[in-house]
C-alpha positions in Angstrom: 14.0 -8.5 -14.2 12.9 -8.1 -10.6 13.7 -10.1 -7.4 11.1 -12.4 -5.7 10.3 -9.8 -3.0 9.6 -7.1 -5.6 7.5 -9.6 -7.6 5.4 -10.3 -4.6 5.0 -6.6 -3.9 3.9 -6.0 -7.5 1.3 -8.8 -7.2 -0.2 -7.2 -4.1 0.0 -3.7 -5.7 -2.0 -4.8 -8.8 -4.4 -7.1 -6.9 -7.5 -5.1 -7.8 -6.5 -5.1 -11.5 -5.6 -8.8 -11.9 -7.1 -10.6 -14.9 -8.6 -14.1 -14.6 -6.4 -15.5 -17.5 -2.6 -15.6 -17.5 -0.1 -16.9 -20.1 2.0 -19.9 -19.4 4.7 -19.3 -16.9 3.1 -16.0 -15.6 2.4 -15.2 -12.0 -0.3 -12.6 -12.9 -1.6 -10.3 -15.6 -3.1 -7.0 -14.7 -4.7 -4.1 -16.6 -4.4 -0.6 -15.2 -4.7 2.9 -16.6 -4.2 1.9 -20.2 -1.3 -0.5 -19.6 -1.1 -4.3 -19.3 1.4 -5.7 -16.8 2.4 -9.4 -17.1 4.8 -10.8 -14.5 6.6 -14.1 -15.0 8.0 -16.6 -12.5 11.4 -15.9 -13.9 11.2 -12.3 -12.6 10.6 -10.9 -16.0 7.9 -8.2 -16.1 6.3 -7.0 -19.4 4.6 -3.6 -19.6 2.5 -2.9 -22.6 0.2 0.0 -23.6 0.1 3.7 -23.7 0.9 4.2 -20.0 3.4 1.4 -19.8 6.5 3.6 -19.5 5.2 5.6 -16.5 3.9 2.3 -14.9 7.2 0.5 -15.4 9.1 3.5 -14.0 7.5 3.0 -10.6 9.3 -0.3 -10.3 12.6 0.6 -12.0 12.3 -2.2 -14.5 13.0 -0.3 -17.7 15.7 -1.0 -20.1 18.2 1.8 -20.6 16.6 3.1 -23.9 13.2 3.4 -22.1 14.9 5.1 -19.1 16.3 7.7 -21.5 12.9 8.3 -23.0 11.3 8.9 -19.6 14.0 11.2 -18.5 13.4 13.4 -21.6 9.6 13.4 -21.5 8.5 12.8 -17.9 9.6 15.8 -15.9 7.1 15.3 -13.1 8.8 12.1 -12.1 12.0 14.1 -11.6 10.3 17.0 -9.8 8.8 14.6 -7.2 11.9 12.4 -6.7 13.3 13.0 -3.2 16.5 15.1 -3.0 19.7 13.3 -2.1 19.7 14.7 1.4 16.2 13.6 2.2 17.4 11.1 4.9 18.9 14.0 6.9 15.7 16.2 7.0 12.9 16.5 9.5 10.0 15.2 7.5 6.5 13.6 7.4 6.6 10.1 6.0 3.4 8.3 4.8 2.8 4.6 4.1 -0.1 2.1 4.0 -0.8 -1.5 4.9 -3.5 -4.0 3.9 -4.1 -3.1 0.3 -3.2 -6.6 -0.9 -5.0 -8.5 1.9 -8.5 -9.9 1.2 -9.4 -9.8 4.8 -8.8 -6.8 7.0 -8.9 -3.0 6.4 -6.5 -0.6 4.8 -4.5 1.4 7.3 -2.7 4.5 6.4 -0.3 6.4 8.7 1.6 9.7 8.3 4.4 10.1 10.9 6.6 13.1 11.6 10.2 12.5 12.6 12.6 15.3 13.5 16.3 14.8 12.7 17.2 15.0 16.4 15.0 11.9 16.9 16.9 9.7 14.4 19.1 8.0 17.0 16.2 7.4 19.4 14.1 5.7 16.7 17.1 3.5 15.7 17.4 2.5 19.4 13.7 1.6 19.4 14.4 -0.7 16.4 12.7 1.3 13.7 13.7 0.1 10.3 12.1 -1.2 7.1 9.1 -3.2 8.4 9.6 -5.8 5.7 12.6 -6.9 7.8 10.4 -7.2 10.9 8.0 -9.9 12.1 4.6 -8.9 13.5 5.6 -9.4 17.2 8.6 -7.1 16.7 6.4 -4.5 15.0 3.9 -4.6 17.8 6.6 -4.2 20.4 8.3 -1.2 18.6 4.9 0.4 17.7 3.8 0.5 21.4 6.9 2.7 22.2 6.7 4.6 18.9 3.1 5.9 19.3 4.2 7.7 22.5 7.4 9.1 20.9 6.4 10.8 17.6 3.4 12.7 16.3 1.4 10.7 13.8 -2.0 10.4 12.1 -3.6 7.0 11.5 -6.6 6.3 9.3 -8.4 3.0 9.0 -10.6 2.2 6.0 -12.8 -0.7 7.0 -14.1 -3.2 4.4 -17.8 -2.1 4.5 -16.8 1.4 3.5 -14.1 0.1 1.1 -16.7 -2.0 -0.7 -19.2 0.8 -0.9 -16.6 3.1 -2.4 -15.3 0.4 -4.8 -18.8 -0.4 -6.0 -19.5 3.3 -6.6 -16.6 3.3 -9.1 -13.7 4.5 -7.0 -10.4 2.6 -7.6 -8.3 1.4 -4.7 -5.6 3.8 -6.0 -7.8 6.8 -5.5 -8.9 5.6 -2.0 -5.2 5.4 -1.0 -4.4 8.8 -2.4 -7.3 10.4 -0.5 -6.3 8.6 2.7 -2.6 9.6 2.4 -3.6 13.2 1.7 -6.0 13.2 4.7 -3.5 11.7 7.1 -0.8 14.1 6.0 -3.2 17.1 6.4 -4.3 15.9 9.9 -0.6 15.6 11.0 0.3 19.0 9.7 -2.4 20.5 11.8 -1.3 18.5 14.8 2.3 19.6 14.6 1.5 23.2 13.6 2.8 25.9 13.6 6.0 23.7 13.0 6.5 22.9 9.4 8.1 19.7 8.1 11.0 20.2 5.7 9.4 17.7 3.3 6.8 15.1 2.9 7.8 11.6 1.5 5.1 9.2 0.4 5.8 5.5 -0.3 5.0 5.5 -4.0 2.1 3.4 -5.2 1.2 5.4 -8.3 2.7 8.0 -10.6 2.7 11.4 -8.8 0.6 13.0 -11.6 -2.1 10.4 -11.1 -1.9 10.8 -7.3 -2.6 14.5 -7.6 -5.3 13.9 -10.2 -7.0 11.7 -7.6 -7.0 14.7 -5.2 -9.0 17.0 -7.5 -11.2 19.2 -5.4 -9.3 18.5 -2.2 -6.8 20.7 -0.4 -3.1 19.5 -0.8 0.4 20.8 -1.2 2.8 19.8 -4.0 5.7 21.9 -2.7 8.4 19.7 -1.0 6.2 16.6 -1.5 8.2 13.6 -2.8 7.5 10.1 -3.9 9.7 7.0 -3.9 9.2 3.2 -4.0 10.9 1.4 -1.1 10.7 4.7 0.8 10.9 2.8 4.2 14.6 2.4 3.4 15.1 6.1 2.5 13.8 7.8 5.7 12.9 6.7 9.2 9.7 8.7 9.0 8.3 6.3 6.4 9.6 3.3 8.3 7.9 4.6 11.4 4.7 5.2 9.5 4.7 1.7 8.1 5.3 0.2 11.6 2.4 2.1 13.1 0.1 1.2 10.1 1.1 -2.5 10.4 0.5 -2.4 14.2 -3.0 -1.0 13.6 -3.7 -3.5 10.8 -2.7 -6.4 13.1 -5.0 -5.2 15.9 -7.9 -4.7 13.5 -7.2 -8.2 12.0 -7.4 -9.8 15.4 -10.8 -8.1 16.1 -12.1 -9.4 12.8 -11.0 -13.0 13.5 -12.7 -12.8 16.9 -15.9 -11.5 15.3 -15.7 -14.2 12.5 -15.2 -17.0 15.0 -12.4 -18.4 12.9 -8.7 -17.6 12.4 -8.5 -15.4 9.3 -5.3 -15.7 7.3 -3.5 -12.7 5.9 -2.7 -12.1 2.2 -4.8 -13.4 -0.8 -3.7 -17.0 -1.2 -5.5 -20.3 -1.3 -5.8 -20.4 2.6 -7.8 -17.2 2.3 -10.2 -18.8 -0.2 -10.8 -21.6 2.2 -11.4 -19.3 5.2 -13.8 -17.1 3.2 -15.8 -20.2 2.1 -16.1 -21.3 5.8 -17.2 -17.9 6.8 -19.7 -17.8 4.0 -21.2 -21.1 4.9 -21.3 -20.1 8.6 -22.8 -16.6 8.2 -24.0 -16.3 4.6 -22.5 -14.5 1.6 -23.5 -11.0 2.7 -21.2 -11.3 5.8 -18.2 -11.0 3.4 -19.0 -7.4 2.9 -17.7 -6.5 6.4 -14.8 -8.9 6.4 -13.3 -8.8 2.9 -12.5 -6.7 -0.2 -15.3 -8.2 -2.3 -13.9 -7.4 -5.8 -10.8 -9.5 -5.2 -10.7 -12.8 -7.2 -10.8 -14.6 -3.9 -14.6 -14.0 -3.6 -15.4 -16.1 -6.7 -13.0 -18.8 -5.6 -14.5 -18.9 -2.2 -18.0 -19.2 -3.6 -17.0 -22.2 -5.6 -15.4 -23.8 -2.6 -18.5 -23.2 -0.4 -20.7 -24.7 -3.0 -18.8 -27.7 -4.2 -16.1 -28.7 -1.7 -16.8 -27.7 1.9 
């Protein structure tokens, strides 16, 4: 069983893998990497398939028997779990925003926070961004970007759609972006070395590094955790800067569209996309949206039959 917040996070996480048909009482069904994930309104989440144990482990939703199995047979998950003292170390934290939003880009930030900066960041209001509203995030980020070293990458939708249509999954895009942001930041702070790197986990570490095949990366002292914003201020800071950038980019898109674009991937998004389509044509969606989301087909139906 998962709480409503986690259920919503899962829905966004699996957005690109969502199937059109769902069983009664289900919020969504997704198929990813050999596993089928079905989430119910009650909070129950069912994982099925060859990769189901590893996929479920990301969310901590396994029964005790399954947890024991993973502990025995999935050593990499232990290797890349952060040490107990991670919150006391000077580290690079990495997080992304916008992956579940139909409109707007994906923004990825890596941020370096030294232990002597912990109190200052707390005074600035840095904490888990899920507990902050956009106006608070903007206010904090304006101070934060002048306080700590960071690397920010923005993947706009035109490039996103090109990569996705070439066969690249959103998961691989995120892995490449995280790795690039971390690499840029390490160059920026060099010769100083962070004591660790903590990535807000969106995929099993083994798959993350598989996505990086052919790229330069470091496994040593690199850790992954879900809800990493609550584990270290570096990830919380990265999330705030990424969100700040996302909000600014979103405002630019709304201005360019000539209509107020809603965030997320709900019914209001379908209506806005339909209006945009009728105003500028279908091809305009390429620069505003993640075309492979189910919202595209819903918007096409609205544009044709209702608006």
